[in-house]
C-alpha positions as a printed NumPy array, in Angstrom:
array([[89.478,  8.779, 61.157],
       [90.864, 11.744, 58.967],
       [92.877, 14.381, 61.667],
       [92.518, 18.54 , 61.127],
       [89.074, 18.038, 59.272],
       [87.082, 17.998, 62.05 ],
       [85.275, 21.093, 63.972],
       [86.305, 21.768, 67.246],
       [84.129, 20.707, 70.185],
       [83.088, 23.146, 72.711],
       [82.13 , 21.222, 76.258],
       [80.328, 24.225, 77.929],
       [78.587, 26.378, 75.378],
       [75.764, 28.893, 76.687],
       [73.183, 28.702, 75.016],
       [70.361, 31.826, 75.163],
       [66.589, 32.246, 74.195],
       [65.507, 35.381, 74.367],
       [62.942, 34.494, 77.589],
       [65.941, 34.535, 79.463],
       [66.289, 31.159, 79.5  ],
       [70.391, 30.233, 79.758],
       [71.4  , 26.873, 79.815],
       [74.567, 24.79 , 79.1  ],
       [75.278, 22.443, 76.553],
       [78.328, 20.99 , 74.375],
       [78.615, 22.613, 70.669],
       [80.539, 22.856, 67.642],
       [79.902, 26.835, 68.15 ],
       [81.365, 29.089, 70.868],
       [78.193, 30.36 , 71.414],
       [74.527, 30.007, 71.048],
       [71.412, 32.621, 70.236],
       [67.757, 30.999, 69.881],
       [64.076, 32.933, 69.684],
       [62.361, 29.673, 72.057],
       [63.443, 27.545, 74.107],
       [61.4  , 24.623, 76.586],
       [61.046, 27.274, 79.007],
       [59.043, 29.167, 76.402],
       [57.212, 27.317, 73.77 ],
       [53.829, 26.459, 73.766],
       [54.271, 22.484, 74.007],
       [56.141, 22.82 , 77.01 ],
       [54.347, 25.155, 78.955],
       [50.861, 24.354, 77.807],
       [49.936, 27.51 , 77.945],
       [48.609, 28.764, 73.518],
       [51.281, 31.544, 72.607],
       [51.266, 33.112, 68.77 ],
       [54.898, 32.624, 68.095],
       [55.614, 33.441, 64.386],
       [58.693, 35.865, 64.735],
       [59.633, 34.825, 60.702],
       [56.171, 35.624, 59.009],
       [55.705, 32.338, 58.301],
       [51.943, 32.588, 59.277],
       [51.464, 35.476, 56.533],
       [53.741, 33.761, 54.008],
       [51.561, 31.024, 54.429],
       [48.178, 33.172, 53.977],
       [49.496, 34.775, 51.348],
       [50.672, 31.403, 49.033],
       [46.843, 29.941, 50.23 ],
       [45.121, 33.292, 48.129],
       [47.445, 32.851, 45.711],
       [46.874, 29.49 , 44.699],
       [42.948, 30.123, 44.89 ],
       [43.028, 32.903, 42.242],
       [44.61 , 29.748, 39.628],
       [42.443, 26.948, 40.744],
       [39.868, 29.736, 40.01 ],
       [41.149, 31.35 , 36.773],
       [42.519, 26.841, 35.669],
       [38.441, 26.604, 36.053],
       [37.128, 29.396, 34.372],
       [39.373, 28.735, 31.534],
       [38.712, 24.846, 31.194],
       [34.974, 25.807, 31.597],
       [35.704, 28.131, 28.554],
       [37.385, 25.283, 26.501],
       [33.789, 23.067, 27.614],
       [31.759, 26.128, 26.322],
       [33.855, 26.642, 22.86 ],
       [34.055, 22.507, 22.072],
       [30.564, 22.028, 22.917],
       [29.952, 24.614, 20.339],
       [31.865, 22.928, 18.082],
       [30.34 , 19.628, 18.108],
       [27.091, 21.26 , 17.946],
       [28.272, 23.227, 15.034],
       [29.857, 19.817, 13.958],
       [26.41 , 18.068, 13.827],
       [24.494, 20.485, 12.478],
       [26.833, 20.313,  8.945],
       [26.38 , 16.715,  9.127],
       [22.832, 16.567,  9.484],
       [22.921, 19.306,  6.656],
       [25.063, 17.06 ,  4.333],
       [22.889, 14.134,  4.948],
       [19.831, 16.004,  4.326],
       [21.22 , 17.36 ,  1.151]])
């Protein structure tokens, strides 16, 4: 291994959660602050709790709505193209019919 390129490893680093839980671990960071830990996470506690501190749910809903609008717009364009193609096909068939009868 090369010397002087690795970060310093700290044996006793205090991890603090917003729920108030604190514990000690090893890390290259001197202090660690977290928003959720095993003491307050719904999976570990068994309690249902809505955890969305960064607005991920709102972002997902916004993206879903935009996707639905885009999908509807594409469907509308596809429908118009199909109608136009059908109209052109009918016009071509009429022209061929008049040419055959003439």
